[in-house]
C-alpha positions as CSV (number, residue, x, y, z in Angstrom):
1,M,-122.9,50.4,50.1
2,L,-125.0,50.3,47.0
3,T,-127.9,52.7,47.0
4,F,-130.6,53.4,44.5
5,T,-134.1,54.9,44.4
6,D,-137.4,53.0,44.6
7,D,-138.0,53.7,40.9
8,E,-134.6,52.3,40.0
9,F,-135.3,49.2,42.0
10,K,-138.6,48.7,40.3
11,A,-137.0,49.2,36.9
12,E,-134.3,46.6,37.8
13,I,-137.0,44.1,38.8
14,E,-138.8,44.8,35.5
15,A,-135.6,44.4,33.5
16,D,-134.8,41.1,35.2
17,T,-138.2,39.5,35.2
18,G,-140.3,41.4,32.7
19,L,-142.8,42.1,35.4
20,R,-143.6,45.6,36.7
21,P,-144.1,45.5,40.5
22,G,-147.4,46.8,41.6
23,W,-146.1,47.5,45.1
24,A,-144.0,50.3,46.4
25,P,-140.6,49.1,47.5
26,E,-139.4,50.7,50.7
27,S,-135.9,51.0,52.2
28,F,-135.3,50.3,55.9
29,R,-133.9,53.6,57.1
30,D,-135.5,53.0,60.5
31,P,-136.0,49.3,61.0
32,P,-138.1,49.4,64.1
33,A,-140.5,52.0,62.6
34,D,-140.6,50.1,59.3
35,V,-141.5,46.9,61.2
36,R,-144.2,48.6,63.1
37,Q,-145.7,49.9,59.9
38,S,-145.5,46.4,58.4
39,L,-147.1,44.9,61.5
40,A,-150.0,47.4,61.3
41,R,-150.6,46.3,57.7
42,I,-150.6,42.6,58.7
43,A,-152.8,43.3,61.7
44,A,-155.3,45.0,59.4
45,N,-155.5,41.8,57.2
46,P,-158.3,39.5,58.5
47,F,-156.7,36.5,56.8
48,I,-153.3,36.6,58.7
49,P,-153.4,35.3,62.3
50,P,-152.0,37.8,64.9
51,K,-148.4,37.6,66.2
52,D,-147.5,38.9,69.6
53,H,-143.8,39.1,69.3
54,V,-141.7,40.2,66.4
55,R,-137.9,40.8,66.4
56,V,-135.6,42.5,64.0
57,Y,-132.2,41.0,63.3
58,S,-129.3,43.4,62.8
59,V,-126.9,42.1,60.1
60,T,-124.2,44.5,61.4
61,D,-124.0,43.3,65.0
62,G,-126.1,40.2,65.2
63,S,-128.5,41.6,67.8
64,L,-132.2,41.0,68.0
65,T,-134.5,43.9,68.9
66,E,-138.1,43.1,69.9
67,I,-140.7,45.4,68.3
68,T,-143.9,46.1,70.0
C-alpha cells in the first residue's frame, strides 16, 4: 500500500496541475467517522439539500455500511 502525508499529497497535486489546493486532504482511517464528519459539513451548507441515507462502500469486501 502506498502511503504519504497530506503535505506530500498537496505537493503532488501542485506538481501535476500547477495549482496549490486550498483544502486540507484527509485520509480515511475510520471511514464511518470520516463520513459522519463530511455529512456534518454538508448539513451545515444551506445550498445542499439534505440526504437521509448514506452508505460507505468497502473496496476490500464489497460491503455497504449505512452511516447515520
